[in-house]
N, C-alpha and C positions, 0 to 999 in steps of 0.2 A: 576218586572218592572211596569211601567205605560204604557199601550197602550193608548196613547194619541195623537189624531191627531188635529193639531191646526185647529181651524175653520177660521182663517184669510186667507190671500193670500197664495198660495202654496209655496212661497219663504220663509215664516216664519219657525223659527226653532221649533222643538219640545220641549215643556217645560213641565216637569213632574209636576203635581199639588200635590206634596208631599215633605217632607223634607228627606234628607238623613243623616245618621249618620255615620261619617267617623271614620276610625281607627286612634286613636290618635298617635299611635306610628310611623306612616309614616309621617315623617316631610318634606322631600325633594322628590318631585315628579319628576321622569324622563321626558325628552322631549319626544314628540311625535316620534314614531318610535325607541325609544332606546329599548335596549335589558337588562333585568334585570336577572342576573344569581344568583341562590341560590347554593352556593358550599356546600359541605357536612361537613362544620366546623361550630362550635356553632355561630360564628358571620357571618352576611350576607354581601356579596360584591355586591354593586349596581354599574353597569357600566352604567354611564349616559353620554349621547352624550355631548362632549365638557368638560367633567370633569373626573378627575381621581378618582376612588373608594376609600374609606377609608381603606379597606383592599384588599389584592391581592389573587385572586382565585389560586387554584392549577393549574399547568400546565395542558395542553391538555393530555388526556390518549395517551398511546403508542399503536398504531394498534388496537384501539378499533372498535367495531362494527359501521356502519354508524350512524351518528348522525343527527336527525333532527333539523335543525337551525332555524333562525328566518323566520317566514311565510312570504311569499310575500304579499303585499297589506294589512298588518295588522295595525290596528290603534295602538295599543300597544302590539306587540307579546312578548312572554316570552318563552325563551328556557331553559330547564333544562339538563344539560349534566353532569353526575358525573364524578369527577376526584379525586380519593382518595389516599392520601399518607398512606402507611400502619400504622394502628393505630391512625390516625389523627381525624377520624370521631367520633361524640358522640356515647357513648355506644359501643365504638368499642372493638372488640375482634379478635384475630387472631387465625387461625387453620393452622398449617404448616405441610408439608411433607418435611423433610430434604433430601438433596440429598447426593449422594455418588459416587462412582466410577463405580457402575454397577455391572453386573453379571459376569464379567470375560472378557478375551481378545476378542476384536471384538464385544463385546455386548455394547449397548447403555448405557450411565450412567443414573442415576436416577436423574432427575431434582428436584429443589425446588419449591414448590407450597404453597402459601399463600392465604387464604380467610380472608377477612376483611369487617367489616361494621356492625356487629351485637353485640350481647353479648354472654358471656359464663358462665356457673355456675361453672367453674373449675374443672369439673369432666368429660369433653370430650363432653358435650352436648352444642350445638350452637343454638342460637335464633335470630330471626330477626322479623321485622314488615311488614305487607302489605305496599307497597310503599316505603320500606326502601332501601337505597343505599347500594351497595356491590361492592367489587373489587376482582378480582383473578390476582395475580402477579406470573410471572414465571421468574425464574433466574436459571443459570446452575452453578454447584458448581466446575466445573473442566473446563479446557480449551478445551471445546467440544462445537461447534457451534449447536444451535437449528435450525432447518429448518422450523418447522410449529408447530402450537399447534391446536387441536380441542377441543372446549368446548361443553359439553351437560349440559344445565341448564334447570331444570324443572321449569316452572312458573315464568317467568321473562319478564320484560319490557326493551326494547331497550333504550328509552328515552321518554321525555314527552314534547311537545311544545303546548302551548296554548295562545290565545290571543283573542281580541275582533272580529277578522275576521275569525279565524279558530282555531281548536284545535285537537289534535291527540295524542294517546299513543301507537305506534306500539310495537307489542310483539318482543322479542328477537328471531331470528332465531335459531333453535337447530336441529341438531348439527351446529356448526359455526367454521369455520377454518380460522385462521390467518397466513399468511406467515410471517416468521421471517427473517430479513436480517442479514446474518452471519457477513457482513463486519461492522456492528456497535455495534456487541455484545461485551461486557466486562466481565471478570470473576467476578463472584458474584454481578453482577449488574442485574437489571430488564430487561429481554429480551422481555417480552410480557405482556400486561395487558388487561383484560376484565373488563369493569365497566358496571353495569346494575342496575336496580331496581327489587325488588321482586313484583310480580303481586297481584292480589286481592284474590287468593286462600290461604286458611290456611291449617296448617298441614305440613307433611313432604315434603321437597323439596330436590331432589337428584342432586348433581352435579358431573360430571365425566370430568376429564382433561386429554387429551392424548398428549403428547409431542413427537415429531419425530426429530431424529438426522440422520445423514448421514448413520449410521448403522442400523437404523430401528426404530421401535417404542419402547419407554421406557414403563416400566410398568405403567398402568393408575393410576391416583390418584382420590380418591372419597371423597366426603364430604356430609353429611346430615345435613339439617338446618330445625328447627321447626319454622314455620312462624305464627304469631299470629296477631290478629286485636284487636281494642278496642270493647267492648260490647256496644250495643245499646238497652237499655231495653224499650225505647218508641220514637216514631217519630210521630208527629201530627201536624195538621193544625186546625186553628179556623178562622171562616169567617163570614162576614155580607153577606146577600143576594145581588145579583145583581138587580139594578133597573134602570127604565127609566124615564127620566125627565130632568129638567134644573139643572145645577151645574156650579160652578166657576172653572175654569181651570187656567192654568199658565197666569201671568200677568193680573189677576182678569177677565179674559174674561168670559162672561156669554154664556154657550155653553148648547146644547141639544143632549142628547145621553144616552149611558149606563155608569153606574158608581157605586161604593160602598161607603158606610160611611167609612171614613178613621179612623184606618187601615182596609182594606178590607179583607185581609188574613194575618195571622201570623203564625210562625213556631216555633216549640219547640222540644227538644230532650233530652233525659237523657242518659249519656254516662259514661262508666267506662274504664280507661285505665289499663294496666298491666305493662309490663316490659319497655314499651317505652312511651315517652311524644309525643306530637304533637300538630298540629294546626287543628281546626275544622271550618267549614263554611257551608253555604248554597248556591247552585248554581241552575240556572233554565235554561232549554230550553223551546223553544216554537215553535208550528206551527200554522199558520193563514190562514183563508179562509174569505176574506172580499168582499162585492158586495154592489154597490149603483146604483139605476136606476134614471133616470132624466126624466123630461117632454119633453125636446126638443133634447137631445144628447144621444149618445149610453150608455148602462150600462158599468160600470168600474168594474174590479175585481182585487183582488191581492191575490195571494197564495204563502205561502212560505213552504219549507221544514222545517224539525227541525233544528232550529238555536239557538245560545245563546241568552238569554233574557236579554238585556241591557237597562238601563234606559237613556242612552244618556248622562250621566254626568261623569266627572272625568276619562277621557280615559287614563290618564297618571298614575293612581293609580294602583299599582301592583295588588290590590284586586278588580279592577274595574268589573271583570267577577262575582264577588259574590254578593248575595243580600245584599243590604246596604253597600257594600264595606267594609265588616267587617269579622273578624275571631277571634276565641276564642282558647286560648292556655291552654291545660291541661298538669299537670305534670305526671310522672308515678305513677301508682297506686293511681289514684284519680277518684272520681265520682263527675260529676257536671251535672246540669240541665241547657241547653243552652235556653236563653242567660244568661250570668252571668258576674260579675265582682268580683275583689278581693279587700279587704279593703285596703286603707280607703274610696274607692270609694262607692257610694250608689248602692244599687241593681238596675239593669234596669228593665225597664217595660217589663212584659211578652211577650208584642207585639213589642218589639224592631225589631226583624227581620221580616219585613212584605212587603207586595206588595198590591197596590190598583189599579187594573186594571181600565182603563176608555177609552172610545172610543167615540168621538164626531164627528158628521157629519155637513158639512158646506153648504152654498149656500141657506139658507132659504129666504134670502132676495131679491135674483134674481127672479123677476116676469116673466121673459122670459124663464129661464131654471132653475128650482128648483128640488130638490130631491123628489122622490115620493115613494121609498121604499129602505131599507137598511137592511144589515144582517151581523153578525159577528159569526164566529165559531172558537174558540181558545182553543188549548190543551197546557196545562202546565205540565212539569215534574219538580219537585222540588227534589233536592238532597242533602242529608247530606254528606259532604265530609270530608275527613281526609288526612293530610300529616305529617309524622313523619319528625323530624329535619333533614333537608338535603335530603329529599326524594321527592316523587311526589305524586299529589292528587289521592286519591282512593274514590270512591263512595261506602258508607256504607249502603245506604238505599234510597228509593224514594217514592214520591206520585205523582199520576196523577190526575189532575183535569181539568175541562172543563167549558168554558163559551159559551153560545149561546144566541143570542138576535136578534130579527127582528122586524121591524115596517114598515107599510105601511100607506101613507097619505090617509085620509078618503074622502076629499072633496076638490076640487079646490077652493071653496069659502071661506073656513075656515082659521083661523089664523094658519100658518104653524109652529109658534114658540110656540104654545101651545100643550104640551104633550098629552092632552085629545084627540087631533085631529088626533092622530096616533094609529092605531090598531096593536096588536102583543103580543109577549111574550118575556120572558128572563129567563133564568135559569143559576144557577152555580151548577154543579155537582161534588161532592156530595152535597146534599140538605142542606138547612139551618139548623143549629144547630148541624150538624154531624161533622165527621171529615174524611178526606180521607184516604183510606185504604192504610197503609204503608206496603211496601215490604221491609223488613230489610234483605237485602242480599248484600254482597260485589261485587262490579263491577269495571271494569276500567272506568275511567271518559269517557263519550260518546264523539264521535267525532262530530264536527260541522264545517260548512262552512258558514260564514256570522253571522250576528246578526239581531235582531228585528229592529232596527233603519233602516237598509238598506231597508227593505221591507215596513216600514211605510213612509219612504220618497218616495218610488216609488209610493206608494198609493196616497200620497198627490199630487204628480206631475201629476197623471192622471186626477184629478179634473178639469173640465172646469173652465176657468177664470170667 
């Protein structure tokens, strides 16, 4: 994002001093406050306020675990709640345990249990992707009512909700029991369904399903699923040094403060997919500690927790939370260097996914109350994220980098708009010419509440008129 504080009156909008590249495939932006749902079918259904979606999402799951809905106060929240018809999702495969009459008189029958949402090699081995959607469907093969179902799923996410104001990916409780209503059950129809997403852990995931009838517990049903992730062979950042001086901001304003040559920082990655295709992007969180002293009024400060780093633009774009509002789609069994395009489009610049932090300070022309000292300490965490078709975002790796800058006015009689009359230092860590140390480890998307624009606006409002 651009950390940019407008140097004009505090009511002015924050205008980034850079151009954004938009994802060309998104042609219809939802209205503010709309919820965009990505069902687990190859085509995406956008539910836009006041409009009907082009396709119809599957019906809501029956007796699923609680779903995190649209987040209150969000500028553009997004909720992802899977609802899978058996065999309908991409790369779908079914593993079933067929029911029967049970073990004898007075004994509970054997239910039918089906797991869907991944792929199979045809030899009893089942595969899925981190972040991939899955569903377990239960039905009874004879006229015997199910009373409850207990699911034990190793390594799963209940749902994922994310937006400009907040984001979270709560894990699926395990074990989890669903009561089943006998009055609504029909022979050979779905009695209960659990939908979920695989979490960030790879390797074998075990599922155990226990169905209870009036006579007691049926024999448990178990599945083992091998969960994979794309390989990240490199994740890097390249940057220009942080500098202090005059620069041109939004609306051609002449400012003084900390900036970088555009593009200040840009990000690259090399990725290989395996059985599953998916979407890749970069997302960034930020924490800020800002301070400014004045000649006649008290010092002002603004400190933020770790929040989503947002540039303040395109709030209705489903990819507004991503750097440059952009993502890249890879097929199964493909290797690419991000960023990339496919023919016939020309290859993009290596610096396409970039960020140019700037922070300008105002009030220099006020001879009665002018700034005498200012400081910024900002920490960025930039993540490479992946979402399989119909799934949720999973972080594949991250880099942490920091900015520090401070300046003190030297003499009341000197020109305050001359950078030479301010003493101090500025650093971007890691240092010039190097690259941030990448931690290539899968994680859930981090939770956040609020975004950087909220705190920058609060900072701007604290400045004396």
